[in-house]
C-alpha positions as CSV (number, residue, x, y, z in Angstrom):
1,R,-9.3,-88.1,-173.3
2,A,-7.2,-87.0,-170.4
3,S,-4.0,-88.7,-169.2
4,A,-5.1,-92.4,-169.2
5,N,-3.5,-93.1,-172.5
6,T,-2.7,-96.8,-173.3
7,A,0.3,-96.0,-175.3
8,L,3.4,-97.8,-174.0
9,G,5.0,-96.0,-171.1
10,V,2.1,-93.8,-170.2
11,G,-0.4,-94.3,-167.3
12,P,-1.6,-97.5,-165.5
13,A,-2.3,-99.5,-168.6
14,A,1.3,-99.4,-169.6
15,A,2.4,-100.0,-166.1
16,V,0.5,-103.3,-166.1
17,Q,2.8,-104.5,-168.9
18,Q,6.0,-103.0,-167.5
19,E,5.5,-104.3,-163.9
20,Y,4.8,-107.9,-165.1
21,V,7.2,-109.7,-162.7
22,S,8.2,-107.3,-160.0
23,F,5.8,-106.8,-157.1
24,P,6.4,-106.4,-153.3
25,T,5.2,-108.6,-150.5
26,R,2.3,-106.8,-148.7
27,V,3.4,-105.4,-145.3
28,V,1.5,-103.5,-142.7
29,I,2.1,-99.8,-143.2
30,T,3.0,-97.9,-140.1
31,M,3.9,-94.2,-139.6
32,D,6.0,-93.0,-136.6
33,H,4.5,-90.4,-134.4
34,T,6.6,-87.6,-135.9
35,D,5.5,-88.3,-139.5
36,R,1.9,-88.7,-138.4
37,T,1.9,-85.3,-136.6
38,E,3.6,-83.6,-139.6
39,L,1.1,-85.1,-142.1
40,L,-1.9,-84.0,-140.0
41,N,-0.4,-80.5,-139.7
42,V,0.1,-80.3,-143.4
43,L,-3.4,-81.4,-144.1
44,R,-4.8,-78.9,-141.7
45,R,-2.9,-76.1,-143.5
46,H,-4.4,-77.2,-146.9
47,F,-8.0,-77.8,-145.7
48,R,-10.3,-75.6,-143.8
49,K,-11.2,-76.9,-140.4
50,E,-14.7,-77.9,-141.4
51,N,-13.2,-80.2,-144.1
52,I,-11.0,-82.3,-141.8
53,L,-11.5,-84.3,-138.7
54,T,-8.7,-85.4,-136.4
55,H,-10.0,-85.5,-132.9
56,P,-10.6,-89.0,-131.5
57,S,-14.2,-88.4,-130.6
58,E,-14.9,-87.1,-134.2
59,L,-13.3,-90.2,-135.7
60,L,-15.4,-92.8,-133.8
61,A,-18.1,-92.7,-136.5
62,Y,-15.5,-93.6,-139.2
63,E,-14.0,-96.8,-137.6
64,C,-16.3,-99.1,-139.6
65,D,-19.1,-99.2,-142.2
66,G,-22.2,-101.4,-142.4
67,Y,-20.0,-104.3,-141.4
68,T,-19.5,-103.7,-137.7
69,L,-17.6,-106.8,-136.6
70,K,-14.2,-105.3,-137.4
71,K,-13.3,-101.7,-136.4
72,H,-10.3,-99.5,-136.7
73,R,-10.1,-95.7,-136.3
74,P,-8.5,-93.6,-139.0
75,D,-5.9,-90.9,-138.1
76,A,-7.9,-88.3,-140.0
77,V,-10.9,-87.9,-142.2
78,V,-10.7,-85.4,-145.1
79,F,-13.7,-84.1,-147.0
80,P,-12.5,-83.0,-150.5
81,Q,-14.8,-81.0,-152.8
82,T,-12.9,-81.3,-156.1
83,T,-10.8,-83.9,-157.9
84,E,-7.8,-81.7,-157.3
85,D,-8.4,-81.8,-153.5
86,V,-8.4,-85.6,-153.7
87,A,-5.2,-85.6,-155.7
88,K,-3.6,-83.3,-153.1
89,V,-4.5,-85.6,-150.3
90,V,-3.2,-88.7,-152.1
91,S,0.1,-86.9,-153.0
92,L,0.6,-86.0,-149.4
93,C,-0.1,-89.5,-148.2
94,V,2.3,-90.9,-150.8
95,K,5.0,-88.5,-149.4
96,Y,4.5,-89.7,-145.9
97,R,3.7,-93.4,-146.9
98,C,0.3,-93.1,-145.2
99,P,-2.6,-95.5,-146.0
100,V,-5.5,-94.0,-147.9
101,V,-9.1,-95.3,-147.7
102,A,-11.9,-93.8,-149.8
103,R,-15.4,-93.7,-148.2
104,G,-18.8,-92.9,-149.5
105,A,-22.0,-93.3,-147.4
106,A,-20.5,-96.3,-145.5
107,T,-23.4,-98.6,-146.6
108,S,-20.8,-101.3,-147.5
109,L,-21.8,-104.6,-145.9
110,A,-18.4,-106.4,-146.1
111,G,-16.1,-103.9,-144.4
112,G,-14.9,-102.4,-147.6
113,T,-14.2,-99.0,-146.1
114,T,-12.8,-100.0,-142.7
115,P,-9.4,-98.3,-142.3
116,L,-7.6,-101.4,-141.1
117,E,-4.2,-99.7,-140.8
118,G,-5.5,-96.2,-139.8
119,G,-4.2,-93.5,-142.0
120,V,-6.3,-90.9,-143.9
121,Q,-9.9,-91.6,-144.9
122,I,-11.1,-89.6,-147.8
123,S,-14.9,-89.0,-147.5
124,L,-16.4,-88.2,-150.9
125,T,-19.8,-87.3,-149.6
126,R,-19.4,-83.6,-150.3
127,M,-18.6,-84.2,-153.9
128,R,-22.3,-84.6,-154.8
129,K,-23.0,-82.6,-157.9
130,I,-24.9,-84.0,-160.9
131,L,-22.7,-82.2,-163.5
132,H,-24.5,-83.0,-166.7
133,L,-27.6,-84.8,-167.9
134,D,-27.5,-85.9,-171.5
135,P,-30.6,-88.1,-172.1
136,R,-30.2,-87.8,-175.9
137,N,-26.9,-89.7,-175.6
138,R,-28.1,-91.7,-172.6
139,L,-25.4,-90.4,-170.4
140,A,-25.1,-88.6,-167.1
141,L,-21.9,-87.2,-165.5
142,V,-21.9,-87.2,-161.7
143,E,-19.6,-86.9,-158.8
144,P,-19.0,-89.9,-156.5
145,G,-21.1,-88.6,-153.6
146,V,-24.3,-88.4,-155.6
147,L,-26.9,-90.7,-154.0
148,N,-28.1,-93.5,-156.3
149,L,-31.7,-92.6,-155.9
150,E,-31.1,-88.9,-156.5
151,L,-30.0,-89.5,-160.0
152,T,-33.1,-91.3,-161.0
153,R,-35.2,-88.6,-159.3
154,R,-33.5,-85.9,-161.3
155,L,-34.2,-87.9,-164.5
156,A,-37.9,-88.0,-163.8
157,G,-39.8,-86.9,-166.9
158,T,-36.9,-87.4,-169.3
159,G,-37.9,-90.9,-170.3
160,F,-34.8,-92.4,-168.7
161,H,-33.6,-93.7,-165.4
162,F,-30.5,-95.1,-163.7
163,A,-31.0,-98.9,-163.6
164,P,-28.8,-100.1,-160.7
165,D,-31.0,-100.1,-157.6
166,P,-29.4,-101.6,-154.5
167,S,-31.7,-101.8,-151.6
168,S,-29.7,-99.1,-149.9
169,Q,-30.2,-96.8,-152.9
170,G,-31.7,-94.0,-150.8
171,A,-28.4,-93.7,-148.9
172,A,-25.8,-95.4,-151.1
173,T,-23.6,-93.2,-153.3
174,I,-22.8,-93.9,-157.0
175,G,-19.1,-93.8,-156.2
176,G,-19.7,-96.6,-153.7
177,N,-21.7,-98.5,-156.2
178,V,-18.7,-98.3,-158.6
179,A,-16.4,-99.5,-155.9
180,T,-18.3,-102.7,-155.1
181,N,-19.9,-103.2,-158.6
182,A,-23.3,-103.0,-156.8
183,G,-26.4,-104.7,-158.1
184,G,-29.9,-104.8,-156.7
185,P,-33.3,-106.3,-157.6
186,H,-33.2,-105.3,-161.2
187,T,-29.8,-106.9,-161.8
188,L,-31.5,-109.9,-163.3
189,K,-32.5,-108.1,-166.5
190,Y,-30.3,-105.0,-166.5
191,G,-27.0,-106.2,-165.0
192,V,-24.7,-104.9,-162.3
193,M,-23.0,-101.5,-162.0
194,L,-20.3,-102.4,-164.6
195,Q,-22.9,-102.5,-167.4
196,H,-23.9,-98.9,-166.5
197,V,-20.4,-97.2,-166.3
198,A,-19.5,-95.5,-169.5
199,G,-16.3,-93.8,-168.2
200,L,-14.5,-92.7,-165.1
201,E,-12.2,-90.0,-163.8
202,W,-9.9,-91.2,-160.9
203,V,-6.8,-90.4,-158.9
204,D,-4.2,-93.1,-159.0
205,G,-1.7,-94.2,-156.3
206,R,0.8,-91.6,-157.4
207,G,-1.7,-88.8,-156.9
208,E,-2.2,-88.3,-160.7
209,I,-5.5,-87.6,-162.3
210,H,-6.7,-89.8,-165.1
211,S,-9.9,-90.0,-167.2
212,I,-11.3,-92.7,-169.6
213,G,-14.5,-92.5,-171.6
214,P,-17.3,-91.9,-172.0
215,L,-16.9,-93.1,-175.6
216,A,-15.4,-96.5,-175.9
217,D,-12.4,-97.1,-178.1
218,P,-12.0,-100.8,-178.9
219,A,-8.2,-100.5,-179.0
220,E,-8.0,-99.4,-175.4
221,F,-7.8,-101.5,-172.2
222,D,-11.1,-101.6,-170.3
223,L,-9.7,-99.4,-167.5
224,A,-13.2,-98.5,-166.3
225,G,-14.0,-102.2,-166.1
226,I,-10.9,-102.8,-164.1
227,L,-11.7,-100.0,-161.6
228,T,-15.3,-100.9,-161.2
229,G,-15.5,-103.4,-158.4
230,S,-11.9,-102.9,-157.3
231,E,-13.1,-101.6,-153.8
232,G,-10.8,-98.5,-153.8
233,T,-7.6,-100.5,-154.1
234,L,-6.7,-99.2,-157.5
235,G,-7.8,-95.6,-157.4
236,I,-10.2,-93.0,-156.0
237,V,-13.0,-92.3,-158.5
238,T,-13.9,-88.6,-158.7
239,K,-16.4,-88.6,-161.6
240,I,-18.6,-91.2,-163.3
241,W,-20.2,-91.2,-166.7
242,C,-23.4,-93.2,-166.1
243,R,-25.3,-95.0,-168.8
244,L,-29.0,-94.2,-168.7
245,T,-31.7,-96.7,-169.4
246,P,-35.0,-95.9,-171.2
247,D,-38.1,-96.1,-169.1
248,P,-40.1,-99.2,-170.0
249,L,-43.3,-98.7,-171.9
250,G,-45.1,-101.2,-169.8
251,L,-44.5,-102.3,-166.2
252,R,-46.3,-104.8,-164.0
253,T,-45.5,-105.9,-160.4
254,Y,-46.8,-109.0,-158.5
255,R,-46.6,-110.5,-155.1
256,V,-46.9,-114.2,-154.9
257,I,-47.3,-116.2,-151.7
258,F,-46.2,-119.8,-151.3
259,N,-46.5,-122.5,-148.6
260,S,-42.8,-123.1,-148.5
261,V,-39.4,-121.6,-149.6
262,D,-38.8,-124.8,-151.6
263,D,-41.9,-124.2,-153.7
264,A,-41.0,-120.6,-154.2
265,T,-37.4,-121.3,-155.3
266,H,-38.5,-124.1,-157.7
267,A,-40.9,-121.6,-159.3
268,V,-37.9,-119.2,-159.8
269,S,-36.0,-121.8,-161.7
270,D,-38.9,-122.8,-163.8
271,V,-39.8,-119.2,-164.8
272,I,-36.3,-118.7,-166.2
273,A,-36.4,-122.2,-167.8
274,A,-39.6,-121.2,-169.6
275,G,-37.8,-118.3,-171.3
276,V,-39.3,-115.5,-169.2
277,V,-36.7,-113.0,-167.9
278,P,-38.5,-110.7,-165.4
279,A,-36.9,-107.3,-164.6
280,A,-36.8,-108.6,-161.0
281,M,-37.6,-111.7,-159.0
282,E,-37.1,-111.2,-155.2
283,L,-37.5,-113.8,-152.4
284,M,-38.4,-113.3,-148.7
285,D,-38.7,-116.1,-146.2
286,R,-40.9,-116.5,-143.1
287,G,-38.5,-114.8,-140.7
288,I,-38.1,-111.6,-142.7
289,I,-41.8,-111.5,-143.6
290,A,-42.8,-111.5,-139.9
291,S,-40.3,-108.8,-139.2
292,V,-41.6,-106.6,-142.1
293,E,-45.2,-107.1,-141.0
294,A,-44.4,-106.1,-137.4
295,A,-42.6,-103.0,-138.6
296,F,-44.8,-101.8,-141.5
297,H,-48.1,-103.6,-141.3
298,I,-48.1,-104.7,-145.0
299,G,-50.9,-107.2,-144.5
300,F,-49.1,-110.6,-144.4
301,K,-50.8,-113.4,-142.5
302,P,-48.8,-114.8,-139.6
303,D,-48.3,-118.2,-141.3
304,T,-46.9,-116.8,-144.6
305,E,-43.9,-119.0,-145.4
306,A,-42.4,-117.4,-148.5
307,V,-43.0,-114.5,-150.9
308,L,-41.8,-113.8,-154.4
309,I,-42.0,-110.3,-155.8
310,F,-42.0,-110.3,-159.6
311,E,-41.6,-107.3,-161.9
312,I,-41.9,-107.6,-165.7
313,D,-41.4,-104.7,-168.1
314,G,-41.2,-104.0,-171.8
315,T,-43.8,-103.3,-174.5
316,E,-47.4,-103.9,-173.3
317,A,-48.0,-106.3,-176.2
318,G,-45.6,-108.9,-174.7
319,L,-46.5,-108.5,-171.0
320,D,-49.8,-110.6,-171.0
321,S,-48.0,-113.7,-172.2
322,Q,-45.2,-113.3,-169.6
323,Q,-47.8,-112.7,-166.8
324,E,-49.7,-115.8,-167.9
325,A,-46.5,-117.9,-167.9
326,I,-45.5,-116.7,-164.5
327,A,-48.9,-117.3,-163.0
328,R,-49.1,-120.8,-164.5
329,I,-45.7,-121.8,-163.1
330,C,-46.4,-120.3,-159.7
331,E,-49.7,-122.1,-159.5
332,A,-48.0,-125.4,-160.4
333,H,-45.8,-124.9,-157.4
334,G,-48.6,-124.3,-155.0
335,A,-48.9,-120.5,-154.9
336,V,-51.7,-119.5,-152.6
337,E,-52.0,-115.9,-153.6
338,F,-51.1,-114.0,-156.8
339,L,-51.6,-110.2,-156.3
340,E,-50.9,-107.6,-159.0
341,A,-50.2,-104.0,-158.1
342,A,-53.1,-102.1,-159.7
343,T,-51.6,-98.6,-159.2
344,A,-48.3,-96.9,-158.8
345,Q,-49.0,-96.6,-155.0
346,D,-49.7,-100.4,-154.9
347,R,-46.4,-101.0,-156.7
348,E,-44.5,-98.8,-154.2
349,M,-46.0,-100.7,-151.3
350,L,-45.0,-104.1,-152.8
351,W,-41.4,-102.8,-153.2
352,K,-41.5,-101.2,-149.8
353,C,-41.9,-104.6,-148.1
354,R,-38.7,-105.8,-149.8
355,K,-36.5,-102.7,-149.8
356,L,-37.2,-101.8,-146.2
357,S,-36.9,-105.4,-145.0
358,V,-33.4,-105.2,-143.7
359,G,-34.2,-102.2,-141.6
360,S,-37.0,-104.1,-140.0
361,V,-34.7,-106.7,-138.4
362,G,-33.6,-104.2,-135.7
363,R,-36.6,-105.2,-133.7
364,L,-35.4,-108.8,-133.7
365,R,-31.8,-108.4,-132.4
366,P,-29.5,-105.5,-131.7
367,N,-27.0,-106.3,-134.5
368,Y,-26.9,-108.1,-137.8
369,V,-24.5,-109.2,-140.6
370,I,-25.9,-109.5,-144.1
371,Q,-24.1,-112.2,-146.0
372,D,-23.8,-112.0,-149.8
373,G,-23.3,-115.2,-151.7
374,V,-24.4,-116.5,-155.1
375,V,-25.3,-119.9,-156.4
376,P,-26.7,-121.2,-159.7
377,R,-30.4,-120.5,-159.4
378,T,-31.2,-124.3,-159.6
379,Q,-29.3,-124.6,-156.3
380,L,-31.4,-122.0,-154.5
381,P,-33.5,-124.7,-152.7
382,E,-30.3,-126.5,-151.5
383,I,-28.5,-123.4,-150.3
384,L,-31.5,-122.2,-148.3
385,R,-31.8,-125.7,-146.7
386,R,-28.1,-125.5,-145.8
387,I,-28.5,-122.1,-144.3
388,A,-31.4,-123.4,-142.1
389,A,-29.2,-126.3,-141.0
390,I,-26.2,-123.9,-140.3
391,A,-28.5,-121.7,-138.2
392,E,-29.6,-124.7,-136.1
393,K,-26.0,-126.0,-135.8
394,Y,-24.7,-122.8,-134.4
395,Q,-27.9,-121.8,-132.6
396,V,-28.2,-118.4,-134.3
397,L,-31.1,-116.6,-135.8
398,I,-31.0,-116.2,-139.6
399,V,-33.7,-114.7,-141.9
400,N,-33.4,-114.6,-145.6
401,V,-33.9,-112.2,-148.5
402,A,-32.6,-113.0,-152.0
403,H,-32.3,-111.6,-155.5
404,A,-33.6,-115.0,-156.5
405,G,-33.6,-114.5,-160.2
406,D,-29.8,-114.5,-160.4
407,G,-29.1,-116.8,-157.4
408,N,-27.9,-114.1,-155.1
409,V,-28.7,-114.9,-151.5
410,H,-28.6,-112.5,-148.5
411,P,-28.9,-114.4,-145.3
412,I,-29.2,-111.9,-142.4
413,V,-27.4,-113.3,-139.4
414,L,-28.8,-111.7,-136.2
415,F,-26.8,-111.3,-133.0
416,D,-26.0,-109.2,-130.0
417,E,-22.4,-107.9,-130.1
418,A,-22.3,-107.8,-126.3
419,N,-22.6,-111.6,-126.3
420,H,-19.1,-112.7,-127.2
421,D,-20.0,-116.3,-127.5
422,E,-22.7,-115.5,-129.9
423,V,-20.4,-113.3,-132.0
424,A,-18.0,-116.2,-132.3
425,R,-20.8,-118.4,-133.4
426,I,-22.1,-116.0,-136.1
427,H,-18.6,-115.8,-137.5
428,L,-18.5,-119.6,-137.9
429,A,-22.0,-119.6,-139.3
430,G,-21.1,-117.0,-141.9
431,Q,-18.0,-118.8,-143.0
432,E,-19.9,-122.0,-143.4
433,I,-22.6,-120.3,-145.5
434,L,-20.1,-118.8,-147.9
435,T,-18.2,-122.2,-148.1
436,A,-21.6,-123.8,-149.0
437,C,-22.1,-121.3,-151.8
438,M,-18.7,-122.3,-153.3
439,E,-19.4,-126.0,-152.9
440,L,-22.7,-125.5,-154.9
441,G,-20.9,-123.9,-157.8
442,G,-21.2,-120.3,-156.7
443,S,-19.1,-117.5,-155.2
444,V,-18.8,-115.6,-152.0
445,T,-20.0,-112.3,-153.4
446,A,-22.4,-111.1,-156.0
447,E,-22.6,-107.4,-155.2
448,H,-21.3,-106.5,-151.7
449,G,-17.6,-107.0,-152.6
450,I,-14.9,-108.8,-150.7
451,G,-13.8,-106.2,-148.1
452,V,-12.6,-107.4,-144.7
453,E,-15.2,-110.1,-144.4
454,K,-14.3,-112.4,-147.3
455,I,-10.6,-111.8,-148.1
456,D,-9.6,-115.2,-146.7
457,F,-11.8,-116.9,-149.3
458,M,-9.9,-115.4,-152.3
459,D,-7.2,-118.1,-152.1
460,Q,-10.0,-120.7,-152.5
461,L,-11.7,-118.8,-155.4
462,F,-8.7,-118.1,-157.5
463,A,-5.5,-119.9,-158.5
464,P,-2.1,-118.4,-157.4
465,N,-1.4,-117.2,-160.9
466,D,-4.7,-115.4,-161.1
467,L,-4.1,-113.6,-157.7
468,N,-0.7,-112.6,-158.8
469,A,-2.0,-111.1,-162.0
470,M,-4.4,-109.0,-159.8
471,R,-1.4,-108.0,-157.7
472,R,0.5,-106.8,-160.8
473,I,-2.5,-104.7,-161.8
474,H,-2.7,-103.4,-158.3
475,K,1.0,-102.3,-158.3
476,A,0.5,-100.6,-161.7
477,F,-2.3,-98.4,-160.4
478,D,-1.0,-98.1,-156.8
479,P,2.8,-98.5,-156.8
480,H,3.2,-97.7,-153.1
481,Q,0.4,-100.1,-152.0
482,L,-1.3,-97.4,-150.0
483,F,-4.9,-97.6,-151.2
484,N,-7.3,-99.5,-148.9
485,P,-4.7,-101.9,-147.5
486,G,-5.8,-105.4,-146.4
487,K,-8.8,-105.5,-148.8
488,L,-9.7,-107.6,-151.8
489,I,-6.4,-109.2,-152.6
490,P,-4.8,-111.4,-149.9
491,K,-1.2,-111.2,-148.9
492,E,1.1,-113.3,-151.1
493,S,3.7,-115.7,-149.6
494,R,7.3,-115.6,-150.7
495,T,6.8,-119.2,-152.0
496,T,3.9,-118.1,-154.2
497,M,6.0,-115.3,-155.6
498,T,8.8,-117.6,-156.5
499,Q,6.5,-120.1,-158.2
500,E,4.8,-117.3,-160.2
501,V,8.2,-115.9,-161.4
502,K,9.3,-119.5,-162.4
503,S,6.0,-120.0,-164.3
504,L,6.8,-116.9,-166.4
């Protein structure tokens, strides 16, 4: 192991214990003009001109990510190529008390990489080496800028693949997947990113380099687990040990058409209740189906109300019985078509209609926000009914896709950002959708993270003591509170701090 020892007094793990009570109130970080100018000059001396952007016109592309409703321009964007480069940038930012925001491919859909307080944005897209493939031990070592899909492509023929497969996997980076604990259609059977991270290298808020893994030690804190999903607030990940998954011996993919979303969602619950756990179970409603058909000519009829895409995998001997159970349940819920992909090309086409669905909505409206909530799967019919009612209430257009098997809904709220009244209404609609998810026993995120969009819900999801435990961990990893400010953990009030200290 490198420096992330858990012995008392060394590294973030020990700092979690040592900083148990003392933590500062979050304040907006500001640099005066002189400090800003000096920092930028120092960065320019350390990095070649092709590895740093500082001109306002160059920085425009970095003022937001896939969540476009809140924008703020960074003061500089740096493109490190090594872990040591990242550590150098962080050390300089600590010296000048400058905010630091890590950024991958900017496919984040909750504003996780928006530089709310300016500062330096560290783009990791040039750290894109696959350093080591070790199928024998089911491991791969990659840099954070490696594309999700590229790793699986490189594994072709080895008998293994990388299981996390967000719909943006052709563009999303593995470092970004770690930051948001990303999922995807196959989360139902194979789990989210956390289950596929065997170890990490990262730079902490002091500019120090740490490493944990890839072999787990039961006596150690699960630092990789703490960092995964922390949205760049605890450290900047510079290497990832990925767990590899054996390719299934058998694989079958189906498209099932229903007369209503209600019928489709009840079929989802009954499939799981019957003891069948597909590798994936994806839902599309009438609005998104029409959009996909117009864009890609898949072959859907104009009156198609709902589609489920099932995938089952495993040993061939067990797939017939799973297929029969799924077909029987779907038929009981009024399925009007049950289509099996006969070839690899057919399977690719079935998945194409789901994975390219979000891109197709650009023909409907100029802008969109993809919500990310989760409910118990038995509540899928109710949450989709509520989403329809919210769309009518606020007079906005919403189409739906969902990782239905695990209750993860993705309402796509469409709008035109030039229409300020409509922007206000889609804000209200989004807030009401996420509130409904919580009311039905779910949460406001399953895989997109909290980011800018959902930070105000954290006080509703977690008790004050829980949030303050998160703040203590944050301070241990990032003592100067410079990493991705304004994300994930809401500001604490002085009253909350006093109550927490008394409770100790």
